[in-house]
N, C-alpha and C positions, 0 to 999 in steps of 0.2 A: 798660610797658616801651617804651623808645624806642631804635631801632637807627638809627645814622647812617652813611651811606656817602658817601665822597668819591672824586673822580676823580683817581687817582694811579698813575703808572707804567703807563699804558696799560690800566688796568682799574679796576673799582670796588674800594674798600678800606673795610672796616669800621673806623671810628675811634671813639675814646672821647671823650665830652663832658667837658671839664675846666672847673671853676669856673663851670659853668652857661653856657658860651659855645659856640656852634656854630662849627665851623671855616669859614673863608672859602671853601674849595674844596669844600664839601658839594654833593651832587647829589640825594641821596635820603634822606628821613627816614621810616622805617617805624615807625609808632606802633601798638603792640599793647596794647589795653586801657589807654590812656594815663591817667596820674594827673592830677589838677588842676594840680599843679606843672609837669608836662611840657607840658600844654596851654598854660599861661600863658607858658612859656619860648618855645615855638614861635610863638605869636601875637605875642609882643613882638619876636622877632628875624627872623621871616619875614614878618610883616605879614598873615598869613592866619589867620582864625578857624577853630578846630577844631570841627566839628559834634558835637553830643551823640549818644549812641546812639539816643535817641528820634527825633531828626531824621533819622538815617540810615535808619531803617526805614520812613519815610513813602513811600508808593507813587506820589504824584502827581509828574509830570515836573518841575514847577516847584520841588519840594523836592529833587530828585535831580540836576538839571542846571541850573546857574546860575553867574553871575559875581558875585564879591564881593571887593572890595579888591584888584583887579588879578589875581585868581586864578580859574581855571576849576575848578568843583566838579563832579565826576562820581561818582555812586554806582551801583554795580552789585551784583547779588546773585550771589555765587560759591558753588559747591557744595563743601561741606566734609564730612569724616568719611564718605567714600564707602564705605570698607571696614568701617565699624562697622555694627551693626544698625540705627542710626537716622541715616541721612544727612540733612543739612539745608542750607538756604540761609542764607548770612550776608551782611549788607550790608557792603561795603567802599567807602570814599570815597577817590577820587583827587583831590588838589588840585595843580594844575599852576600854579606861579608862575615868575617870571623867574629866581629864585635857585635853587629846588629843587623837587623833586616830594615831596609829603607824602601818605602813605597812612595811613588810619585804619581799623583793623579790630579785631574782638573774637574772631575765630577764627583758625585757622592753615591756610588753603588750601595744598595741597601745591605749587601753582604758584609761590608766593612763595619757598619754600625752594629749589626747583629753579632758578628764575631767579637768585636771589642767589648760589648756589654756582657757576653757570656764569659769571655776570658777574664774579665776584671772581677767577676763574682767568685768563681771557684774553678781555677784551671791550674792545678799543681804541675802539670806537664809542660806548661808554657814557660820554660826557663831558658830556652835557647832560641836563636834566630831561626834555625831549621824547623823547630816545633811550631813557632808562630807562623811561618810560611805555609807549613802543611795545614794548619788550622784555617788560615785564610783561604787557601785553595779549596779545602773541603767546604767551607761556607759558601764560596762562589758556586761550586758545583751543585750544592743543595739548593741554592737560590734559583739557578737555572732549571733544576728539576721541578721546583714549585711553579715556575713560570710556564713551563711546557705542560704541566698538569692542568693548570687553569686554562690555558689555551685549548687543550684537548676537550675540556668540559664545555667551554664556550662554543667550540666548533660543533660539538654534538648537539647542543641546544639550537644552534642556527640550522643544522641539518634537519632537525625535527620540525622547526618552524617552516622551512621551505617545502618539505614533503607532506605537510598536513593538508587536509582537504580544504578546498576553497571556501567552504562555508564557515570555517572556524575563525574566531576573532584574531588568533595569532598570525594566521596566514595573511591577513590584511595589513600587516606591518608594511610601511612604504618600502618599495624596492630599493630606493636610493639609500635608505638607512641600513638595509641589510647588506647592500654592496659595500658600504663604508665599513661595516663591522667585519665582513669577510676580508677585505683588503688590509685592515689593521691587524687582524690575527695572522695573516700571511706575512706581514712585515715583521711582527714580533718573532714569529717562528724562524724566519730566515736570519734575523739578527742573532737569535739565540744559537742557531747552528754555527754561524760564523764565530761567535764567541767560544763555543766548545772546541772548534778546530784550533783556534789560537791557544787555548788552554792545553790541548793535547800535545801541541808542539813544545810548550813550556815544560810539560811533564816529562816528555822524552828527553829534552835537553838536560833537565835537572837530574834525571836518573843516570845519565852517561858520565863516564869518568873523563874528566878534563884536567889537563895539567897535573896528572898524578893524584888528583883529589877524588876520592870515592865517597859517595853518599853512605851514610850509616845504614845498617840492615833494616832498622825500623823505618827509616825514611823511604828506602826502596820498597818495602812492603806497602807502606801507605800510598806511594806513587802508583804501584801496580793496581791497587784497589781503585784509586781515582781514575786511572787510565781506563779500566773496565767500565766504571760508571760513566765517564765522558763518552766512551765509544757507544755504549747502549743508548745514552741520551741523544747522541748524534743520529743514530738510526731512528730513534723515536721522532726526532725533529724532521727527518726526511719523510717518515710516514705521515706526519701531520701536514707537511707541505703537499704531499700527494692528495691527502683527504681534502685540504682546503681548495686545491685545484679542482677536484671533483665537485665539491659543493658550489664553487664559483660557476663551473660549467652548467651544473643543474639549475642554478639561479638564473643564469642567462637564458637557458632553455625555457624556464618558466615565464620569463619576460617575453620571449618570442611567442610562446603559446598564448599568452594573454593578448598580445598584439594581434595574433592571427584570429583569435575569437572576436576581437573588435572589428577587424576587417571583414570577417565572415558575416557578422551581424549587418553591417552596412551593405554588403553585397546581396544578402537575402532580402533586405528591405527594398533595395533598388529593383530586384527582380519581381518582388510581390507587387510593387506599385507601378510597374511598367505597363501591364495590360490595362488597369483603370485609366492611366494617362492616355493610352492609345484611344480608348473609347471616348474619353472626354474631348480629345482633340478632334476626333471624327465628327462628333455632334456640335463642335464649336465652329465648324466650317460654315461659311455663308453661301451655301448653294440654294438656288431658288426652288429646285425640286427635291425636297427631302421630306418624305411623308411623315416622319415622326415629329416634325416641328409643329404640325397642325393637329396632331393626335392629342386627345384629352389626357391619356395616360403616358404620353411620351417622356415627360420628366421623370416620374417614378420608374419607368422602364429603363431609362438610361442609368439612373442611380443603382437599380438592382443589377444591371449588367456590369457595372463597374465593381460592385461588391463581389459578385460572383467571380469575375476575372481576377480578383485579388485573393479570394479564398482558395480557388482551385490550385494555383501554384504553391500556396502554403501547405495544403494537404499533400500534394505530390512530394514536396520536400520532406515532410514528416514521414511519409510512407517509405521513401528511399533512405531514411535515416541520415539525411544531410544536416539536420538540425539537432 
C-alpha cells in the first residue's frame, strides 16, 4: 500500500494517485509493505531506489545510513505492537530527497498514524520533505517517551506488590504472573532503548554535511533538541532496566523465602512428631516383660507421654525463636 501526501491549504492532505502519476506538489510518500509495481513507480518518478526488506534489517551502519542517487537513506528500528503480548522492533527506512520524503515500512508504528492525523488537521509548517521528516522523528521520540513512562509506572506498581506484607491480598498474586509481567516490561524497555540508539545514529547522520549538502539551521536546531531528548530517554531506559533487574532479583528472593518457609514448616513438624513416634514404637514392641502392658493406666500413660514429648520440643522452638 502506498499513501501519498501533498502540501495543500496550509497542511498535509492525503491524495489519490491517478494514472500511475504522482502529484507535483507531493511531500511525503508512505509505503507500507510496497508491491513491486509501487516500488518501480516511485523509483521512476522520484529517482530513489526502494530498499528491500532484507536490506532494511541489516545492522551494519553502512547499510542503514548512506547516500544514493541524491537521497539520504536512514533506517531505524521502531517499536511496534507494544500493547500486544509480543512487542517487536521493525525496521523503517526514511529516504529524504529534494522532491519528497519516502518512508518504507512493513509494520504500523503508532507514531505514524498520530503524526499523519495531526499534520493533516493543521500543520502549516509541513510544506517541505525536511519538515515532514522532523515531525515524524519528533512523533517517534514522543511515542517512545510515553512507552517508557508507562513502563516506569507499571514497574513501580509491581515493586509495591512484591514488597507488600504477606497478609495483603495484592501480595498473593501468583508468582508466575508477576514474573511474566516483569519479563515483559524488561523486554519492552530493552527494545525501546535499542530503538533510541538507532534514532540517535540517524539524527547524527542527518545533521552532518554530506556531499556539500548542509541541513538548514532550523533543521539542525530541531535535531539538536531531539538528540538531547533521545539521549535522556536512553539514560532513563537504562535506569529502568536496572530497576527491573532489581525487582526481578527481589521477586526471586521472595520466592526463595517462601520455599524456605515451607521447608522449615515440614522440618519443624518432623522434629515435633519424632519423640511421640519413638514412644509409640517402644510400646509397640512385643516383649514379654513390659510392666506397662498389664497396668490399668498404661494406655493413658503412653498417650500422655507422647503428647508431652511433642509439646516440649515445640515450646523449646518457640523459646529459641526458631518459629
